[in-house]
PDBQT receptor file of N, H, CA, C and O in Angstrom, charges set to zero:
ATOM      1  N   UNK A   1     -14.492   6.233   3.681  1.00  0.00    +0.000 N 
ATOM      2  CA  UNK A   1     -13.604   5.272   2.736  1.00  0.00    +0.000 C 
ATOM      3  C   UNK A   1     -13.311   3.952   3.201  1.00  0.00    +0.000 C 
ATOM      4  O   UNK A   1     -12.712   3.923   4.276  1.00  0.00    +0.000 OA
ATOM      5  N   UNK A   2     -13.581   2.835   2.663  1.00  0.00    +0.000 N 
ATOM      6  H   UNK A   2     -14.067   2.859   1.789  1.00  0.00    +0.000 HD
ATOM      7  CA  UNK A   2     -13.610   1.673   3.221  1.00  0.00    +0.000 C 
ATOM      8  C   UNK A   2     -11.792   0.989   2.938  1.00  0.00    +0.000 C 
ATOM      9  O   UNK A   2     -11.412   0.903   1.770  1.00  0.00    +0.000 OA
ATOM     10  N   UNK A   3     -10.873   0.581   4.033  1.00  0.00    +0.000 N 
ATOM     11  H   UNK A   3     -11.182   0.651   4.982  1.00  0.00    +0.000 HD
ATOM     12  CA  UNK A   3      -9.711   0.453   3.522  1.00  0.00    +0.000 C 
ATOM     13  C   UNK A   3      -9.481  -1.123   4.353  1.00  0.00    +0.000 C 
ATOM     14  O   UNK A   3      -9.794  -1.430   5.503  1.00  0.00    +0.000 OA
ATOM     15  N   UNK A   4      -8.866  -1.882   3.361  1.00  0.00    +0.000 N 
ATOM     16  H   UNK A   4      -8.611  -1.633   2.426  1.00  0.00    +0.000 HD
ATOM     17  CA  UNK A   4      -8.775  -3.131   3.828  1.00  0.00    +0.000 C 
ATOM     18  C   UNK A   4      -7.220  -3.882   3.223  1.00  0.00    +0.000 C 
ATOM     19  O   UNK A   4      -6.752  -3.631   2.112  1.00  0.00    +0.000 OA
ATOM     20  N   UNK A   5      -6.681  -4.696   4.088  1.00  0.00    +0.000 N 
ATOM     21  H   UNK A   5      -7.061  -4.900   4.990  1.00  0.00    +0.000 HD
ATOM     22  CA  UNK A   5      -5.744  -5.085   3.466  1.00  0.00    +0.000 C 
ATOM     23  C   UNK A   5      -5.764  -6.913   3.513  1.00  0.00    +0.000 C 
ATOM     24  O   UNK A   5      -5.761  -7.569   4.555  1.00  0.00    +0.000 OA
ATOM     25  N   UNK A   6      -5.786  -7.511   2.041  1.00  0.00    +0.000 N 
ATOM     26  H   UNK A   6      -5.789  -6.979   1.194  1.00  0.00    +0.000 HD
ATOM     27  CA  UNK A   6      -5.579  -8.651   1.665  1.00  0.00    +0.000 C 
ATOM     28  C   UNK A   6      -4.134  -9.201   1.106  1.00  0.00    +0.000 C 
ATOM     29  O   UNK A   6      -3.463  -9.071   0.083  1.00  0.00    +0.000 OA
ATOM     30  N   UNK A   7      -4.013 -10.073   2.698  1.00  0.00    +0.000 N 
ATOM     31  H   UNK A   7      -4.559 -10.178   3.530  1.00  0.00    +0.000 HD
ATOM     32  CA  UNK A   7      -2.395 -10.887   2.630  1.00  0.00    +0.000 C 
ATOM     33  C   UNK A   7      -2.405 -11.942   1.732  1.00  0.00    +0.000 C 
ATOM     34  O   UNK A   7      -1.306 -12.426   1.460  1.00  0.00    +0.000 OA
ATOM     35  N   UNK A   8      -3.733 -12.575   1.027  1.00  0.00    +0.000 N 
ATOM     36  H   UNK A   8      -4.626 -12.183   1.248  1.00  0.00    +0.000 HD
ATOM     37  CA  UNK A   8      -3.693 -13.613  -0.160  1.00  0.00    +0.000 C 
ATOM     38  C   UNK A   8      -3.584 -12.987  -1.166  1.00  0.00    +0.000 C 
ATOM     39  O   UNK A   8      -3.098 -13.610  -2.109  1.00  0.00    +0.000 OA
ATOM     40  N   UNK A   9      -3.907 -11.781  -1.363  1.00  0.00    +0.000 N 
ATOM     41  H   UNK A   9      -4.303 -11.275  -0.596  1.00  0.00    +0.000 HD
ATOM     42  CA  UNK A   9      -3.470 -11.663  -2.882  1.00  0.00    +0.000 C 
ATOM     43  C   UNK A   9      -2.182 -10.717  -3.182  1.00  0.00    +0.000 C 
ATOM     44  O   UNK A   9      -2.154  -9.495  -3.330  1.00  0.00    +0.000 OA
ATOM     45  N   UNK A  10      -0.878 -11.884  -3.234  1.00  0.00    +0.000 N 
ATOM     46  H   UNK A  10      -0.900 -12.877  -3.114  1.00  0.00    +0.000 HD
ATOM     47  CA  UNK A  10       0.348 -11.495  -3.264  1.00  0.00    +0.000 C 
ATOM     48  C   UNK A  10       1.046 -12.564  -3.037  1.00  0.00    +0.000 C 
ATOM     49  O   UNK A  10       0.450 -13.485  -2.478  1.00  0.00    +0.000 OA
ATOM     50  N   UNK A  11       2.330 -12.734  -3.356  1.00  0.00    +0.000 N 
ATOM     51  H   UNK A  11       2.814 -11.986  -3.810  1.00  0.00    +0.000 HD
ATOM     52  CA  UNK A  11       3.192 -14.013  -3.591  1.00  0.00    +0.000 C 
ATOM     53  C   UNK A  11       3.900 -13.661  -2.299  1.00  0.00    +0.000 C 
ATOM     54  O   UNK A  11       4.165 -12.492  -2.016  1.00  0.00    +0.000 OA
ATOM     55  N   UNK A  12       4.258 -14.873  -1.375  1.00  0.00    +0.000 N 
ATOM     56  H   UNK A  12       4.043 -15.822  -1.604  1.00  0.00    +0.000 HD
ATOM     57  CA  UNK A  12       5.040 -14.779  -0.233  1.00  0.00    +0.000 C 
ATOM     58  C   UNK A  12       4.687 -13.905   1.046  1.00  0.00    +0.000 C 
ATOM     59  O   UNK A  12       3.897 -14.175   1.950  1.00  0.00    +0.000 OA
ATOM     60  N   UNK A  13       5.438 -12.855   0.885  1.00  0.00    +0.000 N 
ATOM     61  H   UNK A  13       6.080 -12.636   0.150  1.00  0.00    +0.000 HD
ATOM     62  CA  UNK A  13       5.028 -12.008   2.090  1.00  0.00    +0.000 C 
ATOM     63  C   UNK A  13       4.238 -10.495   1.495  1.00  0.00    +0.000 C 
ATOM     64  O   UNK A  13       3.845  -9.587   2.227  1.00  0.00    +0.000 OA
ATOM     65  N   UNK A  14       4.157 -10.526   0.196  1.00  0.00    +0.000 N 
ATOM     66  H   UNK A  14       4.477 -11.263  -0.399  1.00  0.00    +0.000 HD
ATOM     67  CA  UNK A  14       3.304  -9.789   0.086  1.00  0.00    +0.000 C 
ATOM     68  C   UNK A  14       1.749  -9.496   0.167  1.00  0.00    +0.000 C 
ATOM     69  O   UNK A  14       1.046 -10.299   0.780  1.00  0.00    +0.000 OA
ATOM     70  N   UNK A  15       1.128  -8.274  -0.480  1.00  0.00    +0.000 N 
ATOM     71  H   UNK A  15       1.699  -7.621  -0.978  1.00  0.00    +0.000 HD
ATOM     72  CA  UNK A  15      -0.326  -8.163  -0.245  1.00  0.00    +0.000 C 
ATOM     73  C   UNK A  15      -0.926  -7.178  -0.748  1.00  0.00    +0.000 C 
ATOM     74  O   UNK A  15      -0.294  -6.148  -0.987  1.00  0.00    +0.000 OA
ATOM     75  N   UNK A  16      -1.845  -7.247  -0.933  1.00  0.00    +0.000 N 
ATOM     76  H   UNK A  16      -2.358  -8.083  -0.739  1.00  0.00    +0.000 HD
ATOM     77  CA  UNK A  16      -2.875  -6.085  -1.741  1.00  0.00    +0.000 C 
ATOM     78  C   UNK A  16      -3.700  -4.726  -0.787  1.00  0.00    +0.000 C 
ATOM     79  O   UNK A  16      -4.823  -4.994  -0.361  1.00  0.00    +0.000 OA
ATOM     80  N   UNK A  17      -3.288  -3.726  -0.570  1.00  0.00    +0.000 N 
ATOM     81  H   UNK A  17      -2.375  -3.509  -0.916  1.00  0.00    +0.000 HD
ATOM     82  CA  UNK A  17      -3.497  -2.574   0.572  1.00  0.00    +0.000 C 
ATOM     83  C   UNK A  17      -5.129  -1.921  -0.334  1.00  0.00    +0.000 C 
ATOM     84  O   UNK A  17      -4.811  -0.811  -0.763  1.00  0.00    +0.000 OA
ATOM     85  N   UNK A  18      -6.078  -2.106  -0.584  1.00  0.00    +0.000 N 
ATOM     86  H   UNK A  18      -6.337  -3.007  -0.236  1.00  0.00    +0.000 HD
ATOM     87  CA  UNK A  18      -7.290  -1.130  -1.195  1.00  0.00    +0.000 C 
ATOM     88  C   UNK A  18      -7.651  -0.208  -0.047  1.00  0.00    +0.000 C 
ATOM     89  O   UNK A  18      -7.632  -0.455   1.159  1.00  0.00    +0.000 OA
ATOM     90  N   UNK A  19      -7.896   0.614  -0.514  1.00  0.00    +0.000 N 
ATOM     91  H   UNK A  19      -7.911   0.814  -1.494  1.00  0.00    +0.000 HD
ATOM     92  CA  UNK A  19      -8.571   2.299  -0.286  1.00  0.00    +0.000 C 
ATOM     93  C   UNK A  19      -9.463   2.653  -0.764  1.00  0.00    +0.000 C 
ATOM     94  O   UNK A  19      -9.137   3.534  -1.560  1.00  0.00    +0.000 OA
ATOM     95  N   UNK A  20     -10.657   2.464  -0.767  1.00  0.00    +0.000 N 
ATOM     96  H   UNK A  20     -10.921   1.749  -0.121  1.00  0.00    +0.000 HD
ATOM     97  CA  UNK A  20     -11.931   3.089  -2.028  1.00  0.00    +0.000 C 
ATOM     98  C   UNK A  20     -11.522   2.175  -3.068  1.00  0.00    +0.000 C 
ATOM     99  O   UNK A  20     -11.079   1.050  -2.837  1.00  0.00    +0.000 OA
ATOM    100  N   UNK A  21     -11.667   2.636  -4.134  1.00  0.00    +0.000 N 
ATOM    101  H   UNK A  21     -12.027   3.550  -4.322  1.00  0.00    +0.000 HD
ATOM    102  CA  UNK A  21     -11.206   1.626  -5.430  1.00  0.00    +0.000 C 
ATOM    103  C   UNK A  21      -9.889   1.668  -6.003  1.00  0.00    +0.000 C 
ATOM    104  O   UNK A  21      -9.627   1.290  -7.145  1.00  0.00    +0.000 OA
ATOM    105  N   UNK A  22      -8.963   2.199  -5.069  1.00  0.00    +0.000 N 
ATOM    106  H   UNK A  22      -9.176   2.506  -4.141  1.00  0.00    +0.000 HD
ATOM    107  CA  UNK A  22      -7.778   2.207  -5.611  1.00  0.00    +0.000 C 
ATOM    108  C   UNK A  22      -7.158   1.360  -4.484  1.00  0.00    +0.000 C 
ATOM    109  O   UNK A  22      -7.568   1.232  -3.330  1.00  0.00    +0.000 OA
ATOM    110  N   UNK A  23      -5.785   0.662  -5.233  1.00  0.00    +0.000 N 
ATOM    111  H   UNK A  23      -5.451   0.766  -6.170  1.00  0.00    +0.000 HD
ATOM    112  CA  UNK A  23      -4.844  -0.525  -4.470  1.00  0.00    +0.000 C 
ATOM    113  C   UNK A  23      -3.610  -0.323  -4.768  1.00  0.00    +0.000 C 
ATOM    114  O   UNK A  23      -3.405   0.209  -5.859  1.00  0.00    +0.000 OA
ATOM    115  N   UNK A  24      -2.619  -0.620  -4.046  1.00  0.00    +0.000 N 
ATOM    116  H   UNK A  24      -2.786  -1.052  -3.160  1.00  0.00    +0.000 HD
ATOM    117  CA  UNK A  24      -1.388  -0.820  -4.174  1.00  0.00    +0.000 C 
ATOM    118  C   UNK A  24      -0.748  -2.052  -3.438  1.00  0.00    +0.000 C 
ATOM    119  O   UNK A  24      -1.286  -2.585  -2.467  1.00  0.00    +0.000 OA
ATOM    120  N   UNK A  25       0.269  -2.400  -3.900  1.00  0.00    +0.000 N 
ATOM    121  H   UNK A  25       0.706  -1.967  -4.689  1.00  0.00    +0.000 HD
ATOM    122  CA  UNK A  25       1.015  -3.458  -3.516  1.00  0.00    +0.000 C 
ATOM    123  C   UNK A  25       1.745  -3.265  -2.139  1.00  0.00    +0.000 C 
ATOM    124  O   UNK A  25       2.511  -2.303  -2.077  1.00  0.00    +0.000 OA
ATOM    125  N   UNK A  26       1.621  -3.978  -1.140  1.00  0.00    +0.000 N 
ATOM    126  H   UNK A  26       0.999  -4.760  -1.190  1.00  0.00    +0.000 HD
ATOM    127  CA  UNK A  26       2.306  -4.041   0.081  1.00  0.00    +0.000 C 
ATOM    128  C   UNK A  26       3.383  -4.999   0.034  1.00  0.00    +0.000 C 
ATOM    129  O   UNK A  26       3.042  -6.163  -0.176  1.00  0.00    +0.000 OA
ATOM    130  N   UNK A  27       4.850  -4.708   0.215  1.00  0.00    +0.000 N 
ATOM    131  H   UNK A  27       5.127  -3.762   0.385  1.00  0.00    +0.000 HD
ATOM    132  CA  UNK A  27       5.846  -5.599  -0.081  1.00  0.00    +0.000 C 
ATOM    133  C   UNK A  27       5.786  -6.192   1.319  1.00  0.00    +0.000 C 
ATOM    134  O   UNK A  27       4.775  -6.252   2.019  1.00  0.00    +0.000 OA
ATOM    135  N   UNK A  28       7.249  -6.711   1.695  1.00  0.00    +0.000 N 
ATOM    136  H   UNK A  28       8.070  -6.662   1.126  1.00  0.00    +0.000 HD
ATOM    137  CA  UNK A  28       7.704  -7.124   2.975  1.00  0.00    +0.000 C 
ATOM    138  C   UNK A  28       7.026  -6.732   4.116  1.00  0.00    +0.000 C 
ATOM    139  O   UNK A  28       7.578  -5.761   4.633  1.00  0.00    +0.000 OA
ATOM    140  N   UNK A  29       6.062  -7.105   4.695  1.00  0.00    +0.000 N 
ATOM    141  H   UNK A  29       5.614  -7.894   4.275  1.00  0.00    +0.000 HD
ATOM    142  CA  UNK A  29       5.529  -6.291   5.878  1.00  0.00    +0.000 C 
ATOM    143  C   UNK A  29       6.296  -6.175   7.168  1.00  0.00    +0.000 C 
ATOM    144  O   UNK A  29       6.046  -5.526   8.184  1.00  0.00    +0.000 OA
ATOM    145  N   UNK A  30       7.566  -7.190   6.780  1.00  0.00    +0.000 N 
ATOM    146  H   UNK A  30       7.770  -7.718   5.955  1.00  0.00    +0.000 HD
ATOM    147  CA  UNK A  30       8.232  -7.471   8.224  1.00  0.00    +0.000 C 
ATOM    148  C   UNK A  30       9.379  -6.158   8.134  1.00  0.00    +0.000 C 
ATOM    149  O   UNK A  30       9.984  -5.793   9.143  1.00  0.00    +0.000 OA
ATOM    150  N   UNK A  31       9.547  -5.623   7.020  1.00  0.00    +0.000 N 
ATOM    151  H   UNK A  31       9.056  -5.920   6.200  1.00  0.00    +0.000 HD
ATOM    152  CA  UNK A  31      10.746  -4.518   7.045  1.00  0.00    +0.000 C 
ATOM    153  C   UNK A  31      10.199  -2.941   6.529  1.00  0.00    +0.000 C 
ATOM    154  O   UNK A  31       9.100  -2.587   6.103  1.00  0.00    +0.000 OA
ATOM    155  N   UNK A  32      11.287  -2.287   6.733  1.00  0.00    +0.000 N 
ATOM    156  H   UNK A  32      12.180  -2.574   7.079  1.00  0.00    +0.000 HD
ATOM    157  CA  UNK A  32      10.981  -0.895   6.539  1.00  0.00    +0.000 C 
ATOM    158  C   UNK A  32      10.926  -0.375   4.912  1.00  0.00    +0.000 C 
ATOM    159  O   UNK A  32      11.748  -0.986   4.229  1.00  0.00    +0.000 OA
ATOM    160  N   UNK A  33      10.285   0.428   4.305  1.00  0.00    +0.000 N 
ATOM    161  H   UNK A  33       9.617   0.924   4.859  1.00  0.00    +0.000 HD
ATOM    162  CA  UNK A  33      10.061   0.784   3.486  1.00  0.00    +0.000 C 
ATOM    163  C   UNK A  33      10.678   2.530   3.072  1.00  0.00    +0.000 C 
ATOM    164  O   UNK A  33      10.610   3.564   3.736  1.00  0.00    +0.000 OA
ATOM    165  N   UNK A  34      11.320   2.233   1.576  1.00  0.00    +0.000 N 
ATOM    166  H   UNK A  34      11.375   1.393   1.036  1.00  0.00    +0.000 HD
ATOM    167  CA  UNK A  34      12.046   3.642   1.903  1.00  0.00    +0.000 C 
ATOM    168  C   UNK A  34      10.892   4.693   1.419  1.00  0.00    +0.000 C 
ATOM    169  O   UNK A  34       9.685   4.535   1.232  1.00  0.00    +0.000 OA
ATOM    170  N   UNK A  35      11.886   6.008   1.270  1.00  0.00    +0.000 N 
ATOM    171  H   UNK A  35      12.866   6.135   1.421  1.00  0.00    +0.000 HD
ATOM    172  CA  UNK A  35      10.493   7.033   1.110  1.00  0.00    +0.000 C 
ATOM    173  C   UNK A  35       9.879   6.804  -0.497  1.00  0.00    +0.000 C 
ATOM    174  O   UNK A  35       8.752   7.229  -0.755  1.00  0.00    +0.000 OA
ATOM    175  N   UNK A  36      10.674   6.125  -1.519  1.00  0.00    +0.000 N 
ATOM    176  H   UNK A  36      11.589   5.780  -1.309  1.00  0.00    +0.000 HD
ATOM    177  CA  UNK A  36      10.494   6.458  -2.755  1.00  0.00    +0.000 C 
ATOM    178  C   UNK A  36       9.160   5.610  -3.008  1.00  0.00    +0.000 C 
ATOM    179  O   UNK A  36       8.114   5.949  -3.561  1.00  0.00    +0.000 OA
ATOM    180  N   UNK A  37       9.595   4.208  -2.332  1.00  0.00    +0.000 N 
ATOM    181  H   UNK A  37      10.445   3.932  -1.883  1.00  0.00    +0.000 HD
ATOM    182  CA  UNK A  37       8.374   3.273  -2.438  1.00  0.00    +0.000 C 
ATOM    183  C   UNK A  37       7.228   4.276  -1.594  1.00  0.00    +0.000 C 
ATOM    184  O   UNK A  37       6.374   4.878  -2.245  1.00  0.00    +0.000 OA
ATOM    185  N   UNK A  38       7.277   4.358  -0.528  1.00  0.00    +0.000 N 
ATOM    186  H   UNK A  38       7.971   3.868   0.000  1.00  0.00    +0.000 HD
ATOM    187  CA  UNK A  38       6.274   4.834   0.277  1.00  0.00    +0.000 C 
ATOM    188  C   UNK A  38       5.241   5.731  -0.840  1.00  0.00    +0.000 C 
ATOM    189  O   UNK A  38       4.046   5.557  -1.080  1.00  0.00    +0.000 OA
ATOM    190  N   UNK A  39       6.555   7.107  -1.605  1.00  0.00    +0.000 N 
ATOM    191  H   UNK A  39       7.526   7.248  -1.410  1.00  0.00    +0.000 HD
ATOM    192  CA  UNK A  39       5.533   7.810  -2.440  1.00  0.00    +0.000 C 
ATOM    193  C   UNK A  39       5.063   7.313  -3.519  1.00  0.00    +0.000 C 
ATOM    194  O   UNK A  39       4.644   8.104  -4.364  1.00  0.00    +0.000 OA
ATOM    195  N   UNK A  40       5.017   6.096  -3.740  1.00  0.00    +0.000 N 
ATOM    196  H   UNK A  40       5.357   5.454  -3.054  1.00  0.00    +0.000 HD
ATOM    197  CA  UNK A  40       4.701   5.518  -4.853  1.00  0.00    +0.000 C 
ATOM    198  C   UNK A  40       3.560   4.767  -4.406  1.00  0.00    +0.000 C 
ATOM    199  O   UNK A  40       2.674   4.459  -5.203  1.00  0.00    +0.000 OA
ATOM    200  N   UNK A  41       3.514   4.452  -3.205  1.00  0.00    +0.000 N 
ATOM    201  H   UNK A  41       4.233   4.702  -2.557  1.00  0.00    +0.000 HD
ATOM    202  CA  UNK A  41       2.063   3.483  -2.878  1.00  0.00    +0.000 C 
ATOM    203  C   UNK A  41       1.097   4.711  -2.472  1.00  0.00    +0.000 C 
ATOM    204  O   UNK A  41      -0.065   4.658  -2.873  1.00  0.00    +0.000 OA
ATOM    205  N   UNK A  42       1.332   5.331  -2.036  1.00  0.00    +0.000 N 
ATOM    206  H   UNK A  42       2.277   5.374  -1.710  1.00  0.00    +0.000 HD
ATOM    207  CA  UNK A  42       0.448   7.106  -1.811  1.00  0.00    +0.000 C 
ATOM    208  C   UNK A  42      -0.007   7.391  -2.644  1.00  0.00    +0.000 C 
ATOM    209  O   UNK A  42      -1.190   7.724  -2.582  1.00  0.00    +0.000 OA
ATOM    210  N   UNK A  43       0.868   7.417  -4.179  1.00  0.00    +0.000 N 
ATOM    211  H   UNK A  43       1.829   7.146  -4.229  1.00  0.00    +0.000 HD
ATOM    212  CA  UNK A  43       0.298   7.903  -5.543  1.00  0.00    +0.000 C 
ATOM    213  C   UNK A  43      -0.999   6.752  -5.733  1.00  0.00    +0.000 C 
ATOM    214  O   UNK A  43      -2.217   6.926  -5.773  1.00  0.00    +0.000 OA
ATOM    215  N   UNK A  44      -0.324   5.753  -5.810  1.00  0.00    +0.000 N 
ATOM    216  H   UNK A  44       0.665   5.611  -5.777  1.00  0.00    +0.000 HD
ATOM    217  CA  UNK A  44      -1.194   4.199  -6.152  1.00  0.00    +0.000 C 
ATOM    218  C   UNK A  44      -2.550   4.454  -5.529  1.00  0.00    +0.000 C 
ATOM    219  O   UNK A  44      -3.536   4.079  -6.164  1.00  0.00    +0.000 OA
ATOM    220  N   UNK A  45      -2.723   5.085  -4.287  1.00  0.00    +0.000 N 
ATOM    221  H   UNK A  45      -1.922   5.389  -3.771  1.00  0.00    +0.000 HD
ATOM    222  CA  UNK A  45      -3.875   5.052  -3.446  1.00  0.00    +0.000 C 
ATOM    223  C   UNK A  45      -4.724   6.689  -3.409  1.00  0.00    +0.000 C 
ATOM    224  O   UNK A  45      -5.693   7.026  -2.729  1.00  0.00    +0.000 OA
ATOM    225  N   UNK A  46      -4.099   7.308  -4.195  1.00  0.00    +0.000 N 
ATOM    226  H   UNK A  46      -3.312   7.034  -4.748  1.00  0.00    +0.000 HD
ATOM    227  CA  UNK A  46      -4.354   9.009  -4.635  1.00  0.00    +0.000 C 
ATOM    228  C   UNK A  46      -4.499   9.578  -3.198  1.00  0.00    +0.000 C 
ATOM    229  O   UNK A  46      -5.372  10.347  -2.795  1.00  0.00    +0.000 OA
ATOM    230  N   UNK A  47      -2.941   8.768  -2.164  1.00  0.00    +0.000 N 
ATOM    231  H   UNK A  47      -2.232   8.143  -2.491  1.00  0.00    +0.000 HD
ATOM    232  CA  UNK A  47      -3.291  10.048  -0.992  1.00  0.00    +0.000 C 
ATOM    233  C   UNK A  47      -2.590  11.230  -1.262  1.00  0.00    +0.000 C 
ATOM    234  O   UNK A  47      -1.960  11.190  -2.318  1.00  0.00    +0.000 OA
ATOM    235  N   UNK A  48      -2.517  12.216  -0.655  1.00  0.00    +0.000 N 
ATOM    236  H   UNK A  48      -3.029  12.248   0.203  1.00  0.00    +0.000 HD
ATOM    237  CA  UNK A  48      -1.195  13.142  -0.712  1.00  0.00    +0.000 C 
ATOM    238  C   UNK A  48      -0.495  13.087   0.705  1.00  0.00    +0.000 C 
ATOM    239  O   UNK A  48      -1.028  13.134   1.814  1.00  0.00    +0.000 OA
ATOM    240  N   UNK A  49       0.750  12.982   0.395  1.00  0.00    +0.000 N 
ATOM    241  H   UNK A  49       1.183  12.943  -0.505  1.00  0.00    +0.000 HD
ATOM    242  CA  UNK A  49       1.890  12.952   1.163  1.00  0.00    +0.000 C 
ATOM    243  C   UNK A  49       1.475  14.256   2.719  1.00  0.00    +0.000 C 
ATOM    244  O   UNK A  49       1.530  13.936   3.906  1.00  0.00    +0.000 OA
ATOM    245  N   UNK A  50       1.180  15.349   2.298  1.00  0.00    +0.000 N 
ATOM    246  H   UNK A  50       1.136  15.610   1.333  1.00  0.00    +0.000 HD
ATOM    247  CA  UNK A  50       0.875  16.480   3.218  1.00  0.00    +0.000 C 
ATOM    248  C   UNK A  50      -0.553  15.860   3.804  1.00  0.00    +0.000 C 
ATOM    249  O   UNK A  50      -1.260  16.856   3.953  1.00  0.00    +0.000 OA
ATOM    250  N   UNK A  51      -1.053  15.090   4.069  1.00  0.00    +0.000 N 
ATOM    251  H   UNK A  51      -0.479  14.280   3.948  1.00  0.00    +0.000 HD
ATOM    252  CA  UNK A  51      -2.324  14.916   4.496  1.00  0.00    +0.000 C 
ATOM    253  C   UNK A  51      -2.173  14.413   5.738  1.00  0.00    +0.000 C 
ATOM    254  O   UNK A  51      -3.104  14.200   6.513  1.00  0.00    +0.000 OA
ATOM    255  N   UNK A  52      -0.494  14.125   6.054  1.00  0.00    +0.000 N 
ATOM    256  H   UNK A  52       0.263  14.298   5.424  1.00  0.00    +0.000 HD
ATOM    257  CA  UNK A  52      -0.302  13.543   7.350  1.00  0.00    +0.000 C 
ATOM    258  C   UNK A  52       0.396  13.764   8.265  1.00  0.00    +0.000 C 
ATOM    259  O   UNK A  52       0.328  13.064   9.276  1.00  0.00    +0.000 OA
TER     260      UNK A  52
């Protein structure tokens, strides 16, 4: 699976993370994210949290 991050596809400190055909928005990359946002991002990418 191809994974890539495109910083130019987002406003300010946001960007887009692609994993295969799926994508999610990555918010401020300098800050930690909460459990809820992490869960949403993993769901957007079709990744099961238990795979970690």
